[in-house]
N, C-alpha and C positions, 0 to 999 in steps of 0.2 A: 728575965726569961720571957715574960709575956710580951715585952717590947720586941724582942728578936723574932718571936713567932709571928707577931703582927706584921713586922716588916717583910718576913718571908711570904706571908699571905698576900701582901700588897704586890710583891714582885711577881708571884705566880699569877695573880689576877691580871697583870699587865701583859703577860706572855700569851701568844696564840698557840696553845698546845693542841696538836692533832693526835687523834687516835689512829691506830694502824688501819682500821676499817675505813676511816675517812680518807687517809692517804691513798689507799688502794682504789677507792671509789673515784677520787679526783684524777689519779693516774689513768684509770680506765676511760674517764670522760675525755682526757687529753688525747689518748691513743685513738679512740674511735672518732674524734673530731678532726684529727690531724690528717688522716689518710682516707680516701674513698674506698669503695670496693676494689680489690686488687685481683689480678690474674696471677697465680703462682703455680709453678710447675716443679715437681719433684717426685721422689720415690716414697711409697708407703712403707712404714716399719712400725714395730711395737703396736700392732693393731689390737684393740680391745673392744669387745662387743658385749656389754652387760645386758641383763634381762630387760632393762628399761627400753631397749630398742635404739638408744643412742650409739654413736660410734666415736671412739677416741683413738688417735694414732699420731705418729710422728712423721712429718714430711721432711725429707732430707735430700741433700745433694752431696757432692764430693767433700765439702768442707764445713757444712753447717746443717742445723736442723731446727725445727720449730714444732711445738705441740699444736694439734688441730682437734676441733670438736665438730662433729656432724650430728645434728640432732635428728630425732626420729621423723619429724614432719618432712625435713629435707631429704632424708635418706630414702623415704618411700618413693621419691621422684627419680631415683637413680635407675639407669637402664642396665646396671651390672652390679655384681657383688664385690665390694672392696676386699683386697687380699694383700698380704705383705709382698713387697717386691714389685708391685704395679707402678708404672709411671703414669701419673695423673696430672690433670690441669684443674686447678681450683679457682673458683670465684668466691673470695672470702673477705671478711672484715677483720682487721687487726683490733684485738681487744685484750682485756686483762681478766684473768680468773682471780677474783678478789680474795677468795678463801686461802689461796696459797701465794698470792702475789706473783703469779707467773703470767707472762703475756703469751697469747695464743691466737690462732686464726679460727674464727667462727665461720664454718663453711656454709655458703648459700647454694653452691652448685659445684658438681664434680663430674668430670668426664675423663675417659682415657686419653692420654696425651696425643696419640696419633690422630684420632678423630677431632680432638680439640684444635690441633693446628689447622686441620682442614676447615673447621668452622670459623676460625679466626680469619683465614684467607677469604672465606665466603662472605664474612661480614665486611671486610675491606672492599670486596667487589660490589656488594650491595650499596655501600656508601658512595662509591665512585659513580655507579650508574644512577643513583638517586640524585647526585649533584648534576648529572647530565639531563635530568628531567624525564627519565624513562618511566618513572613511577607516578608522575603527577596525575591526580584524579581528574583534573580539568581536561586532560587530553583523552580520557577514556570514554568510549561510546556505549550507549545503552544497547542491550541485546534486543533483537526483534521479538515482539510479543507472539508472533505466529510465523515461524520460519517456513519458507517454501521448501528448502532442502538443507540438510545438515551434513557437514563434512566432519568425519572422525579421523583425526590425525593421531594414530596410535599403532601399536603392534597388532597385526592381525591374529596372532596366536596367544596373546596375553589374556590375563583375567579381566583387564579393564574393558576390552572390547565386548566381552560377553556381558559384563554388568551394564554397559551402555545400551547394548541391543535389547536386553531384557527390560530395562526400565523404560526406554523410549517406546518399545512395543506395547508395554502395559499402559503408559500414559496417553500416547497419541499415535496409534499405529499407522495412520494414513500419511504421516510426514516421511518422505523418501530420505534415505541415508546413502552417503557416499564415503567409502573408507579410503583414506590415503595411507597405505601401509608404510611404516617407518620402524627403524630400530630405536628402542627407547633406553638402551643401556650399552655402555662400552664406547670405545673411541670413535666409531663412525656415526654414533647416534646424533650429535649436534648437527653435522652436515646434512644428514638425512632429514631431520626435522625442518631445518631452514629451507631445504629444497622442496619439501612437501608444501610448506606454507607459500613459497613463491609460486609453485604450480597451481595451487588452489586459487591464488589471486589472479593468475593469468587466465585460467579457464572461467572463473566467475560463475561456477555452477551452483554455488551455495551462498546463502546469506548469513550463515553462522558456522564457525569452525570450533570444534571441541578438541583441545589438546589434552590427552589423558594418558595415565600410566598407573599401574597398581603400586602397592606399597613396596618398600625396600629400605636398605640402609642408606646412609648419607652418600657413600660412594656409588651406590646403584642409581641414585637420583641426580648425580652430577651433570648428566646431559642437559637437565632442565635448569642448571645454574650457569650455563655457558652464555657469554656475552653476545655471541652471534645469534643465538636463539632469542634473547631478549630484544635485540635490534630488529630481527625479523618479525617478531610479534607486534612491535610498535609500528613497523612499516606496512603491516597488512591493512588493506582497505576493507577487509571483512572483519567484523567483530569476532574476537577470540575469547572463548570460555575455557578455563583450565580446571582439570580435576586430577591432581597429581598426588600419589601416595596416600597417606592416612591424614587424619584431621590435624595432627601435630606438625606435619611436614609443611614448610613454607619455602618454596623455591623462588629463584629470581624470575622464572617464567610466570609464576603466580602473581608476583608484584607488577610485572609488566603487562599482564593480560587485562582486557577490559572488564572481566569478571572472574573471580576465583571461587571454586567450590572445594569443599574439604576432601571429597573422594570422587571417583568417576561416577558412582551412582548418584551422588548429590548433584554433579554437573548435569546429568541427564534430567533430573527433576527440575533444575533451573532452566534448561533449554526450551522445554515445551510445556504448555499448560496441560492439565488433565482433561480428557474428553468429557468425563462426567461433570467436572466443574464448569466447563464451557456450556454444556447443555443446561445445567441449572441456572447459570448466569443469564443465558438467553431467555429462559422462561421467566426468570425474575424481572429482567428488564422489560420484557413484553408486558407483564402484568403492571409494572410501575408506569409504563407509557400509557396503557389503556386507562389506568386510574387517573393519571395526570390529564389526559384528554377529556375524560368525563368531568373532572373537577373544573377544568378551564371552561368547558362548554356550559356547565351549570352556573359558574360565576358570570359568564357573558350573558346567559339568558336572564339571570337575576338583574344585572345592570340594565339590560334591554327592557325588561318589564318595569323597572323603576322609572326609566326614562319615559316610557310610554305613559305611565301613570302621571308623572309630573306634567308632560305635555298636554294630557287630556284636561288637566285642571287649569292650565294657563292660556291655552290657545283655542281658537275656533275650530270647528269640525273639519273645515277644508284643510287647514294647516296640519291638523292632526292626521288626516288621511295621507297627506304627502309624507309626513314623518314616518307613518306606519309603513308606507311603501319603501321608504329609504331603509327603514329597519329590516324589512323583509329582504331587501337586496343585501344588506350587510350580513344578515343571517345566512343567506345563500352563499355569499362569499366566504364567510367563516366556515360553513360546512364543507365547501369545496376545498378551502385551504387545509382543513383538518383531514379531508380525504386524501389530498395530495401528500400531506405529511405521513399519514398512515401507509399510503402506497410506497413512499420512499423508505420508510422504516421496514416495511415488509420486504422490499427489494434488497435492503441491506442485510436483513436476516437470511434471505434466500442466497445472496452472494456468499455470506459467511458459511452457510450450510453447504453450498456448492464447493467452496474452498476446502472444506473438510473432506469431501468425497472426490476431489479432483485428482487425487493421487493414483487413481485406477487400481483398485485392489486386485483385480484379476491379473494385472501385469506383475504386481508384487508376488502373487501366488506362483505365477509361472517362473519368475526369477528364483524364488525360494526352492521350487521343485528342481530347477536346473542345478542350483547350488547343492541341494541335497544329493542329487545323483552323482555330481562330481565328488562330493565328500565320501559317498558310499564306495565309489570306484577307488579312491585313494585308500580308504580303509581296507578294502579287499586286497589291494596291492601290498599294503603294509603288512597285513596278516600273512600273505603268501611268503613275503620276504622273511618275516619273523620265524615262520614254520621251517623254511629252508635253512635258516641259520641254526635253529634249534636241532634239526636233524644232523647237520654237519657237526655241531658240537657234540651230539650224542655219539656219532660214529667215532669221533676222535677219542672220547672218553672210553668207549668200548675197546678201541685199539690199545689204549694205554692200560686198561684193566687186563686185557689179554696178555700184554707184555709183562705185567707184574704178577700174573697167575703162577702159582707153584707148578701147575700142570705144564705150562710152557717151559719152565726150567727143566722139568723131567724129560720133556720131548727133546731137549738138546743133549741128553745123555747123562744127566745128573740123577742122583738118587737121594732119598730121604731115609736116614737111618734112625731108628728109635730103639730104646731099651724096652725089652719085652715085658718086664715085670711091672712097669708103671707107665709105659707109652711115652716116656720123656724123649724129646728129640736130642740126639747126641751132636754136640758141637765140638767136642774135644775128646781125645782118647782117654783123658783122665776121668770121664764120666762113666766108664764101663770097666769091668774087671775081666781077667782071663777066665774063661769057662761060662760066662754069662751068655744067654741067648739074646739075639738082637733081631729086629725086623727091618727089612730093606724094601722100600717102596720105589718101584720104577714106573715108567710110563704105562706099561701094559700089565702090571700085576705086582705081587708081593713075594718076597723071599724070606725064609727063616734060616738064620745062621747062628753059629756058635763061635765065640771069640777064642781063637787059638793063641794069640799073643797080642801084646799091646806095645807099640813103639811110639814114643813121644819125641818129636823133633824139637830141637832147641829153637827158641824165639829168635827171629832175625830182625836186626835193626833196620827199620825202613829207610834210614838215611844212608845206609851202606849200599853201594852199587853191587847188584848181584853179579 
């Protein structure tokens, strides 16, 4: 008996016996290592949303289904609320739920299928243009540190142009602006943008162009994902700065531009330095220059004194006098050189200051007043038009109200009959009995009558021709 048990123990020792948990863990490792992150499309069903914040559902098509798990951290990044029946596109990893031995998809990203298809097409377009070299950083130019004039390629009535004007006026109001009005949404927008960029390059009035638009959906921003717009940006001889949508939006125009800002306001901040910062920088540089000149002059004077002291010990008086004269000449030359340097630096500071004031503020004030007067005239015209439309609408409503008025019905010869005891409007002979008093309301007064008889006509079939 003991021999048999020992033999069985030896046999069991030689076998590689797996537990169920080990089997499921190995299967999970094989599944996760065999396939990369996958794009999977299907319909949501059996949606479960426990209090933990996770989301579990079944993704199905016409013939098959698979379980899916969307954990809380990833779910917070969704731009919509999942619901049964939605067609979605998943970016997921195939894995195995070890506790039940069921394979499932662990969702990393989920979006509605229609927008997902558009994004996939957009990604293919980005890869194709990147292969053509349109996004190479080596071909992008630096923005001018102090633009002479800035061109704004945007909608003249959108929120982006107001953000640009406000930020630019606050940071450096003396830089003149030129607006190239374009449509930024819809079918004609790409052609309008490319034409405006070509016009700006022909006129060469600006040394910086800002292509901007406010936020919107992916479909709203598709004008800035057009290939013709990307080619026009790279063909521009003027540096282009983009500020399109919100911070999370990244269009093809952003990738092709020389510099990309997250929003129109951020683009305005990148375009020009702050006037206050410039003033502080000039003051700081002037102080550092004065300190450097004083330090250099002190060092030169020290070296000169040391040289004179050494010459006084080693050479006769006549030679010493000659060296002193030479040293005086060197000192004069040094002083003259430092004065020339100071004058040159002062001229540079004056030129920079003149550049800041060269935009002629009075001309800008005059232009702003003319623009304000034009806007006021347009506002008055719009107010008159709106008031006229409101008056016409009110007259129409009054006419309709008069047509529906019971008094108008009475004027056409009709009367309103009521039961005298309770004032109930009689709609049928069945509502009154013989001998009861009734009231009759006409256009010009009231009558009191007594019912002598009641005659009820049989109902007629509306389908029978009278």
